[in-house]
C-alpha distance (Angstrom), angle and dihedral (degrees) to the residues before:
residue distance angle dihedral
M1 . . .
G2 3.76 . .
S3 3.78 134.1 .
T4 3.82 100.7 -73.6
D5 3.80 129.9 71.2
L6 3.80 112.0 -116.5
L7 3.80 119.4 -132.8
D8 3.82 123.9 -144.6
F9 3.78 91.6 -3.2
P10 3.84 116.1 176.0
V11 3.80 105.8 -135.1
L12 3.78 119.7 -159.0
I13 3.81 114.3 -129.6
D14 3.81 111.3 -166.7
I15 3.79 108.8 170.8
T16 3.79 137.6 153.3
N17 3.79 114.4 -161.1
V18 3.80 134.7 158.4
A19 3.81 89.9 -131.8
L20 3.82 88.9 60.5
R21 3.77 93.2 59.8
N22 3.76 112.4 102.5
T23 3.79 118.9 -103.0
A24 3.80 92.3 -99.0
N25 3.82 88.0 61.9
G26 3.79 97.1 44.6
G27 3.80 99.1 -90.6
N28 3.79 136.0 107.2
M29 3.81 101.7 -110.8
Q30 3.79 111.2 115.4
N31 3.80 99.8 -165.3
A32 3.80 120.8 62.6
N33 3.82 90.1 -144.7
G34 3.79 94.7 50.2
Y35 3.80 93.1 -112.5
D36 3.82 92.5 140.1
I37 3.81 90.0 67.0
M38 3.79 114.4 115.1
F39 3.80 127.8 173.8
T40 3.78 120.2 -150.5
G41 3.77 135.2 -178.3
E42 3.76 131.0 -122.9
C43 3.81 90.8 -77.2
D44 3.82 92.3 44.2
E45 3.79 91.9 -104.3
V46 3.81 109.8 154.3
L47 3.81 113.9 -105.5
H48 3.80 121.3 -152.6
H49 3.78 113.1 -113.8
D50 3.79 140.2 -179.6
I51 3.82 118.9 -150.2
E52 3.79 110.8 -146.9
Y53 3.77 98.8 172.4
Y54 3.79 137.9 4.8
T55 3.81 130.0 171.6
E56 3.80 115.5 -168.4
A57 3.81 94.0 -162.8
S58 3.81 97.1 56.5
G59 3.79 100.2 24.6
R60 3.81 93.6 -124.4
L61 3.78 115.3 156.3
V62 3.80 126.7 -174.5
A63 3.80 110.4 -174.9
W64 3.79 140.4 151.6
V65 3.80 118.3 -134.7
R66 3.80 124.4 -165.1
I67 3.81 108.4 -132.3
P68 3.84 111.8 -161.0
V69 3.81 92.2 -151.7
L70 3.80 122.0 10.6
S71 3.78 102.2 -164.7
T72 3.78 122.9 -141.8
S73 3.81 93.4 -162.9
Q74 3.81 103.6 49.4
P75 3.81 139.3 18.1
T76 3.80 116.7 -82.3
E77 3.80 113.0 -136.5
I78 3.79 122.4 -148.3
K79 3.79 128.8 168.5
L80 3.78 128.8 -137.8
N81 3.81 108.6 -146.9
Y82 3.79 125.2 -170.2
G83 3.78 143.1 149.1
N84 3.81 101.5 78.7
A85 3.79 103.1 143.0
S86 3.81 92.9 -167.0
V87 3.83 93.3 67.3
S88 3.79 113.3 95.8
E89 3.81 103.5 152.6
N90 3.79 129.9 77.1
S91 3.78 109.6 -93.8
S92 3.81 94.1 -165.0
S93 3.78 111.2 123.7
S94 3.79 135.5 -159.6
A95 3.83 84.5 -141.2
T96 3.82 85.3 78.9
W97 3.79 84.0 82.4
S98 3.80 115.0 60.0
S99 3.80 121.1 -129.9
S100 3.82 90.4 -95.2
Y101 3.82 90.6 73.3
E102 3.80 113.6 95.7
G103 3.79 94.6 -178.5
V104 3.82 139.3 -2.6
Y105 3.81 118.0 -174.3
H106 3.80 118.2 -178.8
L107 3.83 89.7 -177.6
H108 3.79 88.2 -150.6
D109 3.80 104.7 145.1
D110 3.81 90.5 -43.2
F111 3.78 142.9 53.1
E112 3.77 100.1 -135.6
D113 3.77 123.3 140.3
E114 3.81 106.7 -125.1
T115 3.82 95.5 -155.8
H116 3.78 132.6 91.8
G117 3.83 89.5 -97.7
N118 3.81 95.9 67.2
N119 3.79 91.9 -146.1
D120 3.79 92.3 167.7
A121 3.80 120.9 -173.1
T122 3.80 134.2 -138.4
N123 3.78 123.2 -133.8
N124 3.79 121.1 -131.7
G125 3.76 107.0 -172.6
S126 3.81 106.2 -42.6
S127 3.80 116.5 132.5
D128 3.82 136.7 -147.7
V129 3.78 116.5 -87.7
A130 3.81 135.0 173.4
A131 3.79 103.2 -95.7
Q132 3.80 144.3 167.4
F133 3.83 93.0 -64.1
G134 3.76 113.2 22.8
D135 3.80 107.3 -60.7
G136 3.80 131.7 1.2
Q137 3.78 133.4 167.6
D138 3.79 129.8 -83.1
F139 3.81 119.8 -147.1
D140 3.82 117.9 -157.4
G141 3.82 98.3 -147.9
T142 3.80 90.8 -122.9
N143 3.80 110.9 74.5
D144 3.84 110.1 -27.0
Y145 3.81 120.4 122.0
V146 3.79 142.9 142.2
Q147 3.82 122.0 -132.1
S148 3.80 114.1 -150.4
T149 3.80 131.6 -176.0
S150 3.83 95.3 -133.8
D151 3.77 113.3 126.0
L152 3.82 129.2 -164.2
S153 3.80 96.6 167.1
T154 3.82 95.2 115.7
A155 3.80 105.1 29.9
N156 3.80 113.9 116.9
D157 3.83 90.4 -157.2
F158 3.77 124.2 22.4
S159 3.78 144.6 150.5
L160 3.79 138.9 -146.9
S161 3.78 126.2 -158.2
V162 3.80 135.5 175.1
W163 3.78 142.0 160.8
F164 3.80 110.5 -129.3
K165 3.78 140.3 176.0
A166 3.80 109.7 -164.2
D167 3.78 119.8 -148.9
A168 3.82 89.6 -168.3
T169 3.82 133.8 18.9
N170 3.78 99.5 -170.9
Y171 3.82 120.5 123.8
S172 2.98 114.8 -44.1
R173 3.78 138.8 1.3
H174 3.80 125.2 146.0
L175 3.81 120.1 -139.7
L176 3.83 97.6 177.5
W177 3.77 128.3 8.9
Q178 3.82 141.4 171.6
G179 3.78 132.8 169.2
D180 3.81 143.4 75.0
N181 3.81 104.8 5.1
T182 3.80 90.7 -132.4
G183 3.79 90.9 57.1
N184 3.79 119.4 118.0
G185 3.79 94.7 -156.5
W186 3.79 99.7 -91.1
G187 3.79 104.7 71.9
N188 3.78 109.3 -132.7
P189 2.99 90.5 168.6
H190 3.80 103.5 -24.2
E191 3.79 121.0 100.9
E192 3.78 108.1 -125.4
M193 3.79 148.0 135.9
H194 3.77 132.0 -141.6
L195 3.78 147.9 168.2
S196 3.80 108.6 -146.9
V197 3.76 148.4 156.4
G198 3.77 109.1 -119.0
V199 3.78 123.1 31.0
Y200 3.78 142.0 -151.9
Q201 3.80 114.7 -126.0
N202 3.81 106.8 158.6
S203 3.77 83.6 -45.1
A204 3.77 138.7 23.9
Q205 3.80 111.3 -77.9
N206 3.76 128.0 -165.4
D207 3.81 130.0 -154.5
T208 3.77 100.1 39.7
L209 3.79 139.0 116.3
A210 3.80 110.2 -142.2
F211 3.79 143.3 177.1
F212 3.81 121.3 -157.4
L213 3.80 133.4 -179.4
G214 3.80 120.6 171.1
D215 3.78 145.9 64.2
I216 3.81 101.8 -71.7
H217 3.80 130.9 20.0
N218 3.78 113.2 -155.4
G219 3.78 102.2 121.2
V220 3.80 92.9 -117.7
D221 3.80 108.5 70.9
Q222 3.78 114.1 90.3
G223 3.78 122.0 -132.6
V224 3.80 101.9 42.6
L225 3.78 119.7 101.5
T226 3.80 113.2 -111.5
V227 3.81 123.2 165.2
V228 3.81 119.2 174.5
T229 3.82 134.7 177.5
P230 3.82 130.0 175.0
F231 3.81 113.9 -98.5
T232 3.82 129.9 171.9
D233 3.83 108.0 149.6
V234 3.81 115.5 124.1
T235 3.82 97.5 165.5
S236 3.81 107.8 62.5
W237 3.79 141.8 49.7
H238 3.82 116.6 -106.3
H239 3.78 135.6 -172.3
A240 3.81 118.0 -127.3
Y241 3.79 120.3 -169.0
V242 3.79 127.6 -177.7
N243 3.80 123.8 -166.7
V244 3.79 119.7 -166.1
K245 3.81 121.0 -173.8
N246 3.79 142.2 178.3
M247 3.80 97.1 11.6
G248 3.79 90.6 166.1
V249 3.81 96.3 53.1
T250 3.81 117.8 13.7
P251 3.81 111.1 -4.9
V252 3.80 116.1 -140.9
A253 3.80 128.2 -176.2
E254 3.82 126.7 -166.5
L255 3.79 126.2 -169.4
Y256 3.82 119.4 -154.8
L257 3.79 124.5 -172.3
D258 3.81 118.0 -165.5
G259 3.79 91.4 -14.8
I260 3.83 96.2 -50.7
L261 3.80 124.9 109.7
Q262 3.80 109.6 -118.1
H263 3.81 104.2 178.6
R264 3.79 142.3 -30.7
D265 3.79 133.3 -149.2
T266 3.81 134.9 -163.0
G267 3.78 122.8 -144.8
T268 3.79 141.5 172.8
V269 3.76 131.2 -98.3
A270 3.80 91.2 -123.0
R271 3.81 94.8 56.2
T272 3.84 95.8 42.0
A273 3.79 99.4 50.2
R274 3.80 117.6 145.1
T275 3.80 96.5 -165.9
N276 3.80 93.8 120.6
W277 3.78 98.1 43.0
N278 3.81 105.4 126.6
S279 3.79 102.8 158.3
D280 3.77 129.8 77.3
M281 3.78 120.1 -130.8
I282 3.79 118.9 -59.1
F283 3.80 126.6 -161.0
G284 3.80 115.3 -146.3
K285 3.82 106.1 14.1
P286 3.84 144.5 27.3
G287 3.80 125.1 -104.3
T288 3.78 93.0 -74.6
N289 3.78 122.6 57.2
S290 3.77 96.1 -97.7
R291 3.80 142.5 94.3
F292 3.79 92.9 36.2
Y293 3.79 117.4 -168.4
D294 3.80 117.7 -112.0
G295 3.81 112.4 -153.6
G296 3.80 144.6 39.0
L297 3.80 131.0 -48.2
D298 3.79 129.5 -166.3
E299 3.82 136.6 172.7
V300 3.81 102.0 9.7
R301 3.81 113.3 -168.1
S302 3.76 138.4 176.1
T303 3.78 128.4 -174.9
T304 3.79 136.3 -174.2
V305 3.81 92.0 -131.8
S306 3.77 132.6 62.4
R307 3.79 117.4 -119.2
S308 3.78 131.8 -132.1
P309 3.81 122.3 -113.0
D310 3.83 87.2 -111.3
W311 3.80 91.0 56.4
I312 3.80 93.8 47.7
L313 3.80 94.7 47.6
T314 3.81 91.9 45.7
E315 3.80 90.7 49.6
Y316 3.78 90.5 52.1
N317 3.81 94.5 46.0
N318 3.80 92.0 48.9
Q319 3.80 95.4 46.3
N320 3.79 97.0 38.6
S321 3.80 94.7 53.7
P322 3.81 113.6 7.0
S323 3.81 94.1 171.6
T324 3.82 92.0 61.7
F325 3.80 94.0 41.8
Y326 3.80 92.5 66.7
T327 3.79 140.3 14.3
V328 3.80 124.8 -129.8
T329 3.79 121.6 -143.4
A330 3.78 126.2 -149.6
E331 3.79 119.0 -79.8
T332 3.79 113.8 -89.8
P333 3.81 131.7 178.5
V334 3.77 110.9 -88.5
S335 3.78 114.9 -97.1
N336 3.76 114.0 -171.7
A337 3.76 91.2 161.6
D338 3.73 145.1 76.4
Y339 3.79 107.6 -118.7
I340 3.80 124.4 -146.2
S341 3.80 126.6 179.9
G342 3.78 140.0 159.9
N343 3.78 147.5 146.4
L344 3.81 138.9 -103.4
F345 3.81 109.6 -149.4
E346 3.78 139.4 178.1
D347 3.77 103.8 -113.2
E348 3.82 103.0 -152.1
D349 3.80 95.9 178.9
A350 3.83 93.2 38.8
D351 3.80 93.5 -133.0
G352 3.83 94.8 130.8
V353 3.82 91.5 -116.9
K354 3.76 127.3 103.2
D355 3.78 101.4 -122.0
V356 3.77 129.6 -168.9
G357 3.77 108.6 -74.9
E358 3.83 96.1 23.2
V359 3.80 110.3 120.6
G360 3.77 133.8 -141.8
H361 3.78 120.9 -106.2
T362 3.79 114.6 -123.5
G363 3.80 131.7 -152.7
A364 3.82 100.5 30.4
T365 3.80 120.5 131.4
I366 3.82 115.7 -124.2
Q367 3.80 116.0 -161.4
F368 3.82 122.5 -146.2
L369 3.81 110.9 -155.1
D370 3.79 139.0 -175.6
D371 3.81 105.9 -122.8
V372 3.79 93.5 -139.0
N373 3.81 98.1 -176.3
K374 3.82 92.3 35.6
N375 3.82 94.8 -130.3
G376 3.81 97.9 128.9
V377 3.81 93.6 -118.6
V378 3.80 131.1 100.9
D379 3.78 105.0 -115.2
L380 3.78 143.5 140.0
G381 3.79 112.6 -42.7
D382 3.80 97.7 24.4
T383 3.80 108.7 129.2
I384 3.80 126.4 -138.9
L385 3.81 105.2 -128.5
N386 3.79 97.7 179.6
T387 3.82 144.3 -21.0
D388 3.79 133.7 -140.6
I389 3.81 132.4 -169.5
T390 3.79 116.7 -133.3
D391 3.78 112.8 -110.7
A392 3.82 128.9 -134.0
S393 3.80 89.6 -73.0
G394 3.79 94.4 45.5
N395 3.82 93.6 -106.3
F396 3.81 125.7 146.9
S397 3.82 133.8 174.9
F398 3.80 142.8 -177.7
D399 3.78 138.1 -173.4
V400 3.79 134.2 -168.7
P401 3.79 103.4 -140.4
I402 3.76 131.1 -174.4
H403 3.78 105.8 -102.1
F404 3.79 121.1 -144.9
Y405 3.79 114.4 -148.1
N406 3.80 130.5 -179.7
Q407 3.81 125.2 -176.5
Q408 3.78 126.5 178.0
V409 3.80 126.8 -158.7
K410 3.81 104.8 -86.4
D411 3.81 104.4 -155.8
G412 3.79 144.0 3.2
N413 3.80 94.4 -93.2
N414 3.78 91.7 65.1
D415 3.79 102.0 66.7
S416 3.78 112.7 61.7
E417 3.78 141.4 170.0
E418 3.83 129.3 -155.8
N419 3.81 128.1 -163.0
L420 3.80 101.1 -134.6
N421 3.82 91.7 -156.5
N422 3.81 94.4 65.8
G423 3.81 107.9 5.6
D424 3.80 95.1 -114.8
T425 3.80 107.4 157.6
Q426 3.79 125.9 -159.9
V427 3.80 133.2 -166.0
N428 3.79 130.0 176.9
G429 3.81 91.2 38.2
L430 3.79 126.0 151.2
D431 3.80 96.0 -120.5
L432 3.77 143.1 9.5
D433 3.80 119.4 -126.5
L434 3.79 108.4 -142.3
G435 3.80 101.9 -158.8
Y436 3.80 122.9 -5.6
E437 3.80 132.3 -0.8
S438 3.81 114.7 -141.9
G439 3.80 90.2 -9.2
T440 3.82 94.3 -81.1
E441 3.79 106.9 59.4
P442 3.82 113.8 75.4
R443 3.80 113.1 -147.8
L444 3.80 131.9 -150.8
V445 3.79 111.7 -158.5
G446 3.80 122.9 -158.0
I447 3.80 123.9 -164.6
R448 3.81 116.2 -173.6
F449 3.79 119.6 -158.7
Q450 3.81 113.2 -163.7
D451 3.78 132.4 -150.8
L452 3.80 97.1 9.9
K453 3.82 108.6 -169.7
I454 3.79 93.5 -147.4
P455 3.82 114.5 123.8
Q456 3.77 123.5 -131.5
G457 3.79 112.1 -90.5
A458 3.80 95.1 18.3
T459 3.80 114.2 151.1
I460 3.81 108.2 -114.6
V461 3.80 108.8 -143.9
K462 3.79 99.5 176.9
A463 3.80 137.1 -6.1
Y464 3.78 137.4 173.2
V465 3.81 141.9 155.6
K466 3.79 120.6 -118.8
F467 3.80 119.6 -146.1
V468 3.78 135.0 -177.7
S469 3.81 113.3 -144.9
T470 3.78 122.1 -128.6
T471 3.80 97.3 -166.6
T472 3.79 140.1 34.5
L473 3.83 106.8 -113.2
A474 3.80 130.8 161.7
T475 3.81 109.4 169.3
S476 3.79 113.4 119.1
V477 3.82 116.4 -90.7
E478 3.81 130.0 -174.2
L479 3.82 114.5 -160.7
T480 3.79 136.3 179.9
I481 3.80 122.8 -150.1
A482 3.82 123.9 -155.3
A483 3.81 135.3 149.3
E484 3.77 133.5 -127.4
D485 3.80 106.5 -90.0
V486 3.82 98.8 -134.6
N487 3.79 136.1 104.9
N488 3.79 94.9 -116.4
S489 3.79 120.2 12.3
A490 3.80 115.4 -132.4
V491 3.79 124.5 -132.5
F492 3.82 116.0 -86.3
V493 3.80 119.0 -98.8
A494 3.80 119.0 -142.9
G495 3.78 123.9 -151.4
S496 3.76 148.5 98.6
A497 3.80 115.9 -56.0
T498 3.80 92.7 -10.6
F499 3.83 93.1 134.7
D500 3.79 83.3 -156.2
L501 3.80 96.5 159.7
S502 3.81 101.9 34.5
S503 3.80 91.6 49.8
R504 3.80 91.5 60.8
A505 3.80 118.9 98.4
K506 3.79 113.6 -108.7
T507 3.77 129.6 -145.5
A508 3.77 118.1 -102.1
E509 3.81 87.5 -129.1
R510 3.82 114.1 83.1
T511 3.79 135.7 174.2
N512 3.80 123.2 -151.7
W513 3.77 119.6 -138.9
T514 3.77 130.1 -166.7
P515 3.81 101.0 -173.3
P516 3.79 119.6 -148.7
S517 3.77 121.8 -121.6
F518 3.79 108.8 -65.4
T519 3.78 124.5 -133.6
A520 3.79 117.8 -160.3
D521 3.82 116.0 -93.0
Q522 3.79 94.2 8.3
T523 3.82 125.5 126.7
Y524 3.82 121.1 -114.5
Y525 3.78 134.1 179.8
T526 3.76 134.9 -149.8
P527 3.79 119.2 -126.3
D528 3.78 117.8 -93.2
I529 3.82 108.7 -61.0
S530 3.81 96.8 178.7
N531 3.82 89.8 124.3
V532 3.80 90.4 58.1
I533 3.81 95.4 46.6
Q534 3.82 90.8 44.6
E535 3.81 91.8 58.7
V536 3.80 90.9 56.4
T537 3.81 98.1 43.4
D538 3.83 89.9 47.6
R539 3.80 90.8 61.4
G540 3.79 112.5 113.7
G541 3.80 91.5 -125.7
W542 3.78 97.0 48.4
A543 3.80 115.1 112.0
A544 3.77 136.5 174.1
G545 3.80 107.4 -88.5
N546 3.82 95.1 38.5
S547 3.78 124.8 124.0
L548 3.81 125.5 -113.3
S549 3.80 128.7 -163.5
V550 3.81 124.3 -151.5
L551 3.83 114.1 -152.1
I552 3.82 121.8 -156.7
E553 3.80 128.3 -175.1
G554 3.80 138.1 153.8
G555 3.76 147.1 128.4
L556 3.79 151.6 -112.4
D557 3.79 96.5 65.0
K558 3.81 138.2 -30.7
R559 3.76 150.7 -100.2
Q560 3.80 118.7 -143.4
V561 3.81 122.2 -144.8
Y562 3.78 137.8 178.8
T563 3.78 123.6 -89.5
Y564 3.79 128.4 -151.9
N565 3.79 89.9 -105.8
N566 3.81 91.4 56.4
D567 3.83 96.3 46.4
P568 3.83 122.7 -15.8
N569 3.81 90.9 -155.6
K570 3.80 90.7 58.0
A571 3.80 97.3 42.7
P572 3.84 116.9 125.4
S573 3.84 117.0 -79.5
L574 3.79 130.9 -158.1
Y575 3.80 116.3 -142.4
V576 3.81 119.4 -165.1
E577 3.80 134.0 178.2
Y578 3.79 114.1 -165.3
Y579 3.78 146.5 158.8
E580 3.78 115.0 -116.8
A581 3.81 92.3 -136.8
P582 3.79 129.6 41.5
M583 3.76 116.6 -88.1
S584 3.82 89.6 -118.8
E585 3.81 83.3 85.2
F586 3.78 103.3 -158.0
Y587 3.78 105.7 151.2
L588 3.81 139.1 175.9
L589 3.80 134.3 -153.8
D590 3.78 118.5 -152.0
I591 3.82 136.0 167.4
D592 3.78 121.3 -123.1
E593 3.81 93.9 -128.9
S594 3.80 92.3 -160.1
T595 3.82 86.5 72.7
L596 3.84 93.6 56.4
P597 3.84 124.6 88.1
A598 3.80 119.5 -84.7
T599 3.81 92.7 -104.1
Y600 3.77 118.4 42.8
A601 3.76 141.2 125.2
Y602 3.81 131.0 -156.5
T603 3.77 117.6 -115.9
T604 3.82 91.4 -177.8
P605 3.81 131.9 38.9
S606 3.79 110.3 -66.6
E607 3.85 93.1 -135.5
I608 3.81 130.4 46.8
A609 3.82 122.5 -156.9
I610 3.82 119.1 -152.3
N611 3.80 124.7 -169.6
F612 3.79 118.5 -171.7
T613 3.79 130.6 -176.1
S614 3.81 119.5 -99.9
C615 3.81 92.3 -92.8
A616 3.78 129.0 84.8
G617 3.77 122.0 -120.3
D618 3.81 96.9 60.8
T619 3.80 119.7 138.1
S620 3.80 136.2 -152.6
T621 3.80 113.3 -177.8
N622 3.81 109.9 155.0
N623 3.78 98.3 78.0
F624 3.82 110.7 137.8
F625 3.78 130.7 -179.6
G626 3.83 115.1 -168.1
I627 3.79 124.6 -163.2
Q628 3.81 133.4 179.4
L629 3.79 111.5 -145.1
T630 3.86 100.9 -169.4
D631 3.78 111.0 79.7
V632 3.84 97.0 -146.0
C633 3.78 90.2 147.5
G634 3.78 91.8 72.2
N635 3.80 92.5 -127.6
A636 3.77 142.5 24.9
L637 3.80 96.5 -111.1
D638 3.79 124.0 136.2
D639 3.82 96.3 -136.2
D640 3.81 97.4 -179.2
G641 3.81 96.9 40.0
D642 3.81 97.8 -122.9
L643 3.84 92.4 129.0
L644 3.82 89.8 -110.3
I645 3.78 132.1 97.5
D646 3.77 97.0 -141.4
C647 3.78 146.1 126.9
A648 3.80 91.6 -68.4
D649 3.82 88.8 69.4
S650 3.82 110.8 96.9
D651 3.79 96.1 -129.7
C652 3.78 91.7 53.1
Q653 3.79 95.8 54.5
I654 3.81 125.2 101.0
A655 3.79 128.7 -155.7
A656 3.78 121.6 -103.1
P657 3.82 117.1 -112.5
G658 3.79 118.9 -92.4
T659 3.80 127.3 -119.6
I660 3.79 117.1 -30.2
T661 3.81 113.4 -126.1
A662 3.82 114.1 -147.4
S663 3.79 129.2 -160.1
N664 3.82 85.2 -137.4
D665 3.79 127.9 9.2
T666 3.79 89.5 -162.0
I667 3.78 120.9 42.3
C668 3.75 140.7 173.4
S669 3.77 119.2 -109.7
S670 3.80 113.5 -90.4
S671 3.79 90.2 20.6
I672 3.81 113.5 161.5
G673 3.81 134.8 -156.1
E674 3.80 96.3 29.9
T675 3.84 112.8 158.9
Y676 3.81 131.8 -148.5
S677 3.81 127.4 -175.3
I678 3.80 144.5 173.4
A679 3.75 136.7 -165.5
A680 3.81 115.2 -96.7
V681 3.82 115.3 -91.8
S682 3.80 118.0 -133.2
G683 3.82 110.8 -106.9
A684 3.78 95.3 10.2
T685 3.76 118.0 134.8
S686 3.80 97.2 -175.8
Y687 3.80 143.8 -5.4
D688 3.78 131.4 -126.8
W689 3.86 114.2 -145.3
T690 3.81 127.6 -169.1
V691 3.82 130.8 -170.1
P692 3.84 133.2 -173.8
V693 3.78 122.6 -82.2
G694 3.78 110.6 -78.8
A695 3.82 93.9 29.5
A696 3.80 122.2 100.6
I697 3.81 132.9 -153.9
T698 3.77 103.4 -134.0
A699 3.81 98.0 179.0
G700 3.80 142.8 6.0
Q701 3.83 104.7 35.5
G702 3.82 107.3 161.0
T703 3.83 93.1 24.6
T704 3.81 135.1 86.6
S705 3.84 93.3 -97.2
I706 3.81 133.2 46.0
T707 3.81 137.9 -177.1
V708 3.82 118.6 -138.9
D709 3.81 134.8 -165.4
W710 3.79 109.2 -156.7
G711 3.75 132.0 -143.6
S712 3.77 126.9 -163.3
T713 3.83 99.2 -69.6
Q714 3.78 120.3 89.6
G715 3.81 123.1 -151.6
S716 3.78 143.7 115.4
V717 3.78 132.9 -43.8
C718 3.82 109.0 -140.2
V719 3.81 135.9 -173.5
R720 3.83 137.8 -177.4
S721 3.79 130.5 -169.9
Y722 3.83 125.9 -124.6
N723 3.79 127.5 -158.3
G724 3.81 98.6 -167.9
F725 3.79 91.0 -91.7
C726 3.80 110.2 41.6
Y727 3.79 139.8 22.9
S728 3.79 123.8 -132.7
S729 3.78 125.3 -136.0
F730 3.82 117.6 -82.0
T731 3.83 125.9 -92.1
C732 3.82 113.0 -154.6
K733 3.80 139.3 -168.8
P734 3.83 120.5 -161.6
I735 3.82 113.7 -134.1
L736 3.81 119.2 -153.9
M737 3.78 114.8 -142.3
I738 3.85 123.6 -152.9
F739 3.75 115.8 -152.1
P740 3.85 122.4 -152.8
P741 3.84 117.0 -109.2
A742 3.75 119.1 -96.0
T743 3.81 118.0 -89.4
P744 3.87 110.6 -93.0
A745 3.77 119.3 -108.3
L746 3.81 120.0 -103.6
I747 3.84 116.3 -74.5
N748 3.76 111.4 -121.9
H749 3.80 118.9 -149.7
């Protein structure tokens, strides 16, 4: 790590753990493909991830996790969750890779681009090989290559990165290339770019790693970008990273090897033009069938931004040695909730503390409230979130879990489509056109979800809409997702020129969506739209049971999905994860006093305020309510105004005993059978006697008279009266002890 926090950084997690085996192999994973894996942040917010490799038998997982902020100053905590048996679909997301990524190719048994752009590649001869992360691809140096659809021909700043293990470093072998498709890798006069082993600088040179961008590569002409570093290793995997900046003004190229800057070069706009580039990026050769790469490639990436030295070094450190980049704690049960517990007890001595021997009070209702105005007092507007009844020991508990909620469109009137050119609105159709119809008619799609059981003010953690496609379509589409900005969305109205959807107010929050290619009868998901749903459920008039409409529009082309009318089982569904209470997490505990006995008095405060941090998983367990059930005070008045009915109130107090009468005021040490007594105190139900250390009360404790056997320590005998609710102060009598004289010395004679 360097000195700057990294934003939206994809961290590699490569871990093998018995717990990650599936249940059939003695682990806790429910899905054999690892689909029940979910990564969350410190506050249990869902993090986008991309699973590259999972083996259920060994419990090995290779995954990439998008970290919103990777701190340089303190550890960043993420959680790996698994074991949800209800998950059956791949939760990997292209959103793992921010919009700055042009292409990400794991090359693990496939040639798919993992980013939002879907710039998938086609293999031409390369074969699987054990690589830096699981599998990569091996190129034979003769005719193997991979043709991608990534394109960096217009980016002002960009980067290239790849893990490679060269089998040969002789002149010249191209790892990555883009440019004029007739180019042979060295310009002259073709405009092109490459990362290669071997370079031409006045003459062919072996044992180098080089980056070139320009129109001729001879090492003499000024203006092209040429960066070269010695390289001879043919035994290990290495990480190459190229940064290119300011292509429109003063082009600069930087070459990093294993996280360390090797060299940089500055060129001119004229000599680094990309006007004639007509080929997308190729792995393993230039445009012509020549100079094929001999060796392995893994994790090829391109971006439309340049990266900082901190980013590049962190990427290398993470990918070179994942196990030393992070630490893994022991498996613990998942806790997506704040946990609150406590006890209601019968406080016999009214001291506000649950002492040994004092029992819990069963059957009382404890209320758990959201402290809306955060003032620590139950007042108007505070909402009861849950209740619990004290058990046989007086215990109660609450948690604030993440709720998972799924609602499908319920009838044909709740998925609608409007032609934005003329306002014609349709319901009960057979499909929804997300985007344009016939290339010229922009569509606005409305999907109304009824009776959503999401409370007002809930914290939305994650949300998305699930569709099933009706048609195979691949043309690029750019969509925008909003929601109707009302408390309770009304049913859609069909008709000519009704403009029913476009006339509805939209949320300020929007989410952009570039859908992948759709294949008929396959399931697809929108990106996370929690920000959109949050805006609606935060409205003052929103209530659980209301209806919410999602609105989708966009251009370029379309994706077609099922409606309820076509197939109710394939109708759109809304999936939401949320916290029941706001993440501000100011709570209150209160007792429903109607569930307490007719005569009682509090010996502790009657309300408890709890303030957690903004993250879930906090606990508060020492929450005690004390009550006194015997009304010895004669009333339930707080005489001294301290908000407690306790022994400080004048009508609860009891007089101290009078003078103690002793059988002997002066005793010998180790005397036995000494008696001490007092006159009865009005209202007292018992008496509490104490004697010095070494003495023992042999009879009468709790009464007006006791018998004591003494030891060898003198001191006072004390007593206090008790009225069943409060103790008095002590009355004491000092006892003088006479000790026998010392034994005489021996008599000499």
